LUMDOKOL-740141 format. One record per residue: x negated, y, z of N, C-alpha, C in turn. Coordinates in steps of 0.2 Angstrom, whole numbers, plus 5000, padded with zeros to 4 digits. Example, Ala and Ser with C-alpha at 12.3 -4.5 7.8 and 13.67 -1.06 7.14 Angstrom:
493449725039493849785039493449845039;493649895035493249955036493650005039;
***
This chain:
494349135150494849185149495549165149;495949175154496649145154497149185151;497549155146498149185144498649205149;498949265147499349295152499949265154;500249215150500849185152500549125156;499949105158499749055163499449075169;499449145169499249175175499749185180;499549185187499949195193500149275193;500649285197500849355198500249395201;499949365206499349405208498749415204;498649365199498149375194498449435189;499049425187499249485183499149545186;499349555191499349625195498649645196;498249595198497549625198497249645192;497349615186497149635180497549695177;498149715179498449765177498249825181;498049825187497749875191497049895189;496649855187495949855184495949895178;496549885173496649915167496849985168;497349985173497650055174497150115176;496550085180496050135182495650145176;495450095172495150105165495450165161;496150155160496550205156496450275159;496550285166496450355168495750375166;495250345167494650365164494650395158;494850345153494950365146495350425145;495850435148496350495148495850555149;495350565154495050615155494550625150;494350585146493750585141493850635135;494550645134494750695128494550665122;494550595120494350575114494950605108;494650605102495050625096494950575090;495050515091494850465086495450435082;495350445076495950435071495950375067;496350325067496350275062497050255059;497350315057498150315056498350315048;497850335043498050325037497450285033;497650265027497150235023496750275018;496350305022495850355018495250335017;494950335010494150315011493750365014;493150335017492750365021492250425017;491850455020491450505017490950465012;490750405014490250375012490550345005;491150325005491450294999491650354993;491850414996491950464991491250484988;490650484992490050494989489850464983;490150404983489950364976490150384970;490750424970491150454965490950534964;490550554968490450634967490050644961;489550604958489350624952489750624946;490350614947490950604941491050684940;490950724945491050804945490650834941;490050794938489550824935489650794927;490050754926490150724920490350774914;490750824915491050864910490650934912;490550974908490251044909490551094903;490351154904490651194898490351174891;489751134891489451124885489651054883;490051014887490250944885490650944879;490750884876491250874870491850864874;492350904873492950904877493550874873;493350834868493850804864493950724865;494550694865494550624865494250594859;494250534859493950494853494350494847;494850514847495250524841495450594840;495050644843495050714841495550754844;495850734850496250774854495850824858;495950894858495750934862496050934870;495550904874495850894880495950954885;495751014882495851074886496451104885;496851074880497551114878498151074880;498751084878499351054880499350984876;499850944877499950894873499850824875;499950774872499850704874500150684880;500750674881501150664887501050604890;500950554886500750484888500050474889;499550524889498850524890498450514884;497850514884497350514879497150444878;497050434871496850364869496250324873;495750374875495150344879495350314886;495850344889496050324895496650264895;496950264888497450214887497050144888;496450154883496150094882495750064888;495450104893495150084898495750064903;496250094905496750074910497150014907;497350014902497749964899497349894900;496649894899496349834901496249824908;496349864912496349874919496949834922;497549864919498149834920498349774917;497949744912498049694908498749694904;498749754901499349764896499049794890;499449804884499249824878499249904878;498949934874498950004874499550044874;499950014869500650044869501150034875;500849994880501249974886501050014893;500650064891500350114897500450184896;500550224901500650284902500250324907;499750364904499250394909499550464911;499550484918499850534920499350584925;499650604930499250644934498750614939;498750634945498350614950498650564956;499250564956499650524960500150474958;499950404959500450354957501150364961;501050384968501650394972502050444969;501750504967502050554963502550524957;502150484953502550464947503050414949;503050374954503550324957504150374958;503950424962504550464964504950494958;504550524953504850554947505250504944;504950444942505350394940505950374943;505950364950506450354954507050404954;506850474954507250524953507550524946;507250514941507550504935508050444934;507950394937508350334937509050354941;508950394946509550414949509950464945;509650504943510050554938510350534931;509950494928510050474922510150394921;509950354926509850284925509250264921;509150204920508550174916508750164909;508250134906508450114899508950054900;509450074896510050024894510550024902;510450074906510950074911511650094909;512050074912512850084910513050154913;512650174918512750244921512150264925;512150324927511550344932511650304938;511150294942511150254948511650294953;511550364952511850404959512550404958;512850374952513650374951513950314955;513550264957513750204961513850234968;514350204972514550234978513950224983;513550174981512950154985512450114981;511850124981511350084977510850054983;510650004981510149964987509449954983;508949944987508249914986508049854991;507749814989507549764992506849784995;506649785001506049805005505749745008;505149725005504749675009504549705015;504549665021504249695027503749645031;503249665033503049735033502849765027;503049825027502849865020502649925020;502649965015502250035014502850085016;502650125021503150175024503350225019;502850245013503050295009503550275004;503550215002504050184998504750185002;504650175008505350175012505650255013;505150305012505250375014505650395007;505450365001505650384995506450354995;506550294997507250274997507750315002;507450325008507750375013507950445008;507450475005507550545002508250534997;508150484993508750474987509250434990;509450424996510050394999510050324997;509550284996509550224994509550175000;510050135001510050075006509550035005;509150015010508649965010508849905013;508649855010508749785013508149755014;508049735021507349705023507349625020;506749615018506649535017505849535020;505849475024505149465027504549445022;504049465023503349445019502949405022;502749355019502249305021501649315017;501149265018500549265014500749235007;501249215005501449204998501749264994;502049314998502449364996503149364999;503549404996504249405000504649345000;505049335004505449285005505949274998;505849234993506249224987506849194987;506949144992507549114992508149164995;507949214999508349265001508449324996;507949334992507949384987508449364982;508449304979508749264973509449274975;509649254982510249254984510649324984;510149374986510549434987510649474979;510149464975510249504968510749464963;510949404965511249364960511949394959;512149414965512949434965513049504966;512649544967512649614969512349664964;512849684960512549734954512249814957;512349824964512149884966511449884968;511149814969510449814970510049814964;509749884964509449904957508649894957;508349874963507649864962507349834969;506649834969506349804974505649834974;505349844979504649874981504249814981;503649814979503149764979502449794979;501949774984501249784984500949714983;500849704977500849624976500049604977;499549644978498949614978498649664985;498349614989498049644996498549694998;499249674999499749715002499549755007;499949815007499949865012500549845016;500449825022499849835026499549765029;499749715025499449645027498849615024;498749645018498049625014498149565012;498849525011498849475007499149475000;499149424996499349434989499849384987;500249404982500849364980500549294976;500849244978500749184975500949184968;500649144963500949134956501649124956;501949074960502649044961503049114962;502949154967503249224968503449264962;502749274959502849314953503349284948;503249224946503649194941504449204944;504649184950505249194952505549264951;505149304953505349384952505549394945;505149364940505249384934505849344931;505949284933506449244931507149254934;507149274940507849264944508449304940;509049274942509549304939509849364943;509949424940510149484944510849504941;511249524945511949554943511849614940;511349654942511249714939510749704932;510949714927510549704920510049764920;510149814924509549874924509149864931;509049804934508649794939507849804937;507549834942506849854940506449834947;505849804946505249784950504849844950;504849884956504249934957503649894960;503249894955502549844956502049894958;501949914964501449964966500649924967;500349914961499749874962499049924964;499249954969498750014972498049974973;498049914975497449884977497149824972;497249834966497049784961496449764962;495849804963495149784963494949804970;495249804974495049814981494949754986;494549704984494449644988493949664993;493949634999493549645005493149575006;493649525008493249455010493349405004;493849415000493949364996494349394989;494049374984494349404977494949354976;495449384973496149354972496349374965;496549334962496949344956497749334956;498049384954498849364953499049374947;499649344944499949334939500049414937;500049424930500349484926501049484926;501449534931502149534931502449554924;502149584920502449624914502449554909;501949514909501749454905502349404907;502449404913502949354915503749374913;503749434914504349464913504549454905;504049454901504149454894504349374892;503949334896504049264894504749244896;505049274902505749254905506249284901;506149334896506649364893506849424897;506549444901506649514904506149564904;505949584898505349624897505349694900;506049714901506149794903506049784911;506049734915506149724922505549754926;504949744923504349774926504149844925;504049874931503849934932503249934935;502649944932502049934936501549994937;501350004942500950064944500250054946;499750104945499050104947498750164948;498250174951497850244950497150224952;496750284951496150274954496050304960;496550324964496550354971495950324975;495850264976495550234980494950204976;494750224970494150204966493750254965;493950314964493550374964493750424969;494050484968494250534972495050544973;495350524979496050524980496350584977;496150644979496450714977496250734970;495950684967495750714959495750654955;496150604956496050534952496650544946;496750494942497250484937497650424939;498250424937498750374938499050344933;499250284932499550254926500250214928;500550214923501250174923501250124917;501350054919501350004913502049974913;502349964907502949934907502949914899;503649884898503749864890503649924886;503549924879503449974875504050014875;504749984875505350014875505350064882;505150034887505150074894504650134893;504150124891503650174890503850234886;504150214880504450274877505050304880;505450274883505950294887505850354892;505250324896505050364902504650424900;504250414894503850474890504350534888;504950504886505450564884505650594891;505750564896506150584902505650624905;504950604906504450644910504150704906;504350694899504150754895504550814896;505050814899505450874901505150914906;504650884910504450904916503750944915;503450924910502850954908502550954900;502150984899501850984892501250944891;501050904897500450864896500050874903;499750814905499450814911498750834911;498250824916497650844916497150804912;497050814905496750774901495950774902;495750834904495050834906494850794912;495350784917495150734922495250654919;495650654914495650584911494950574907;494750624904494050614900493650604906;493550644910493050634916493050564919;493650534919493650474923493450414918;493650424912493350374908492650374906;492350434906491650434904491150424911;491550424917491150404923491250324924;491850314923491950234925491750194920;491750214913491450184907491850114905;491950064910492250004908492449954914;492749904913493049864919492449834923;491949824919491349784923491049834928;491049904926490749954929491249974935;491949974934492349984939492249924945;492049874943491949804948491449824952;490849854949490249864952490449924957;490749974956490950024960491249994966;491749954965492149934970491749884975;491349854972490849814976490449854981;490349914980490049964983490449984989;491149994987491650014992491649954997;491749894994491849834999491249835004;490649845002490149845007490149895012;490549955011490549995016491149985020;491749965017492349945021492249885026;491949835023491849765027491649765034;491049805035490849815042491349845047;491749885044492349925048492949865049;493049825045493549775046493249725050;492649715050492349655054492449685062;492149755063492349775070492949765073;493549785069494249775072494349695073;494249655068494449585068494149555073;493449575075493149545080493349565087;493649625088493949645093494549615095;494949615090495649575091495649505092;495049475089495049405090494749375097;494249435100494049415106494349445112;494649495111494949525117495749515118;496049505112496849495113497049425111;496849385106497149335105497049275110;496449275114496349215120496749235125;497049305126497449315131498149325130;498349305123499049295122499349375121;498949425120499149495121499249525113;499349475108499449495102499049455096;499249455090498849425085498749475079;498449455074498349495068498349455062;498449485056498449455050497849475046;497449415045496749425042496749445034;496649505032496649525025496249495021;496349495014495849475009495549535006;495949585007495649655004496149705006;496149775002496549815003496249865009;496749905012496449955018496649955024;496949895026497349895033497249825036;497249815042497349765047498049775049;498449715050499049715053499049685059;499149715065499349695072499949675074;500049615077500749605079500749585086;501049635090501049625098501649575099;501749575106502349545109502949595107;503549565107504149595105504249645110;504449705108504549765112503949805115;503349795111502749825114502449865110;502649865103502249915099502249985101;502850015102502950085103502450105109;502550065114502150085121501450075119;501150035115500450035113500250085110;500650115105500450175101500450235106;500950245110501050295114500350295120;500250245122499650245127498950255123;498950235118498250245113498250325112;498750355111498750425110498550455117;498850435122498750465129497850465130;497550405127496850395128496550425123;496750455117496350495112496350455106;496750405104496650365099497350375095;497350395088497950405085497950345079;498450305080498650255075499250255072;499450225067499950235063500650225068;501150265067501650255071501950195071;502250165077502550105077503150105074;503350055069504050055065503850075058;503250105057503150125050503050075045;503050015047503049955043503749935041;504249965043504949955042505250005040;505849995035506250055034506550085040;506650155038506850205044506450205049;505750175049505450185056505650135061;505950085059506350045065506149965063;505649945067505549875067505949845072;506349795070506849775075506549735081;505949705080505549675085505049715089;504949785086504549825089503849785091;503549755086502949725087502349745081;502549765076501949785071501649855072;500949855071500649905070500149905065;500049945061499649955055498949995057;498349955057497749995058497450005052;497050065051496750095046496150115048;495550075047494950075049494450105045;494750125038494150145032493750215033;494250265036493850335036493450355042;493650315048493250335054492550305054;492150335058491350315058491350245061;490850205060490750145064490750155071;490250215073490250215081490950235084;491350285080492050295083492450245082;492450205077492950145077492750095082;492150085085492050035090492450065096;492350125098492750145103493450145103;493750165097494450165095494650105096;494450045093494749975094494649955101;494149975104494149955111494649985116;494850055114495350085118496050045115;496150025109496750005106496849935110;496349895111496449835114496549835122;496249885125496549895132497249915132;497549965128498149975128498649915126;498449875122498849815120498849765126;498249755129498249715135498749745140;498549805142499049835147499749835146;499949855140500649855138500949775139;500549735137500749655137500749625145;500349655148500349635155500949665159;501149725157501649755159502349715158;502349695152502849645150502949595153;502349555155502349495158502649495166;502349565169502449575176503249585177;503449625172504249635172504649575171;504449535167504849475167504649425172;504149425175503949385180504349395188;504549455188504849485194505549435194;
***
């Protein structure tokens, strides 16, 4: 199998014509195959369906300290949930806040509060600055970027590699600019690369000098127990921030969305005790209490950290064959031809493809014409603008194995065709 850059014009044209014929055939088949969002499969969701039977009208619906979970109150969550999820997040009970079903919603609420009123010890509300900025490691999570867009926050791209974001760049940026108020981080099995932050990266984030004394690290640890190929341990950000004398810098988020049922999970916020008190007062203006029955249901179903790990091992057994299918196709069909590369994830929900510069959007468009929907090109970067137009996030978890084999076959055909087209264009 020859690499495209070493092929003659005639060889390139011959393969280009052959693929064009195959593509026309696929266009007629009217496939509807989707690997665009990181959703659990039906098999994964089935693991947690027994949770719906944990509580009935005859159940004891009180927390262990006597709170009636049917009624208002306990804005920071019930003690049962605090005990379990503080251990999950590796923080003290007083350093966690249990909320509704969506950590993304919680992040948005806290960001909105920061804009309107500032954070603990802010000099003023963030919205009063002419412009505020967030550092955005790329490739990154599109919904983080959407939040910044919504609130008018300027996003500063910083490259992400297998150690984490480029800390040399970050340290230079935050040292002299007090309008840089935060950074987005998905520290473990990152969305979309599946890689994790090195210990040195976490320490430098905790210790770095920032011009803004109200700088916050939005630490979205959505995949804390979602290993697929390799178990990874990362340093606890809050612990490192406390060691460095910056205890209020860490805003840590998590949820059970990809552990139990995404539409009916619980989420949590971990931070310094002072931050927890501050945010409980802020968010307490929005409601008189979250769904405590759901907290109780989760605690009684999940039981303890060991059981959570057992559940996630079951998830990994379901996800791994899907990842294997995608990685095998990319490795065998694209790498030898020089038609793109991929980042091998340790865990998480995605596989990141990196094509030739200027090819990603055309690949996504061609996939759609052949009946395969993948995440929009550019979604890995702020404002949907990947300057190299090369990254595509693949989400193979929810699609069936049979459909996934066909979907990734079509994706590879599209990637080969668009890459060939690029080589032919430059060859002329």
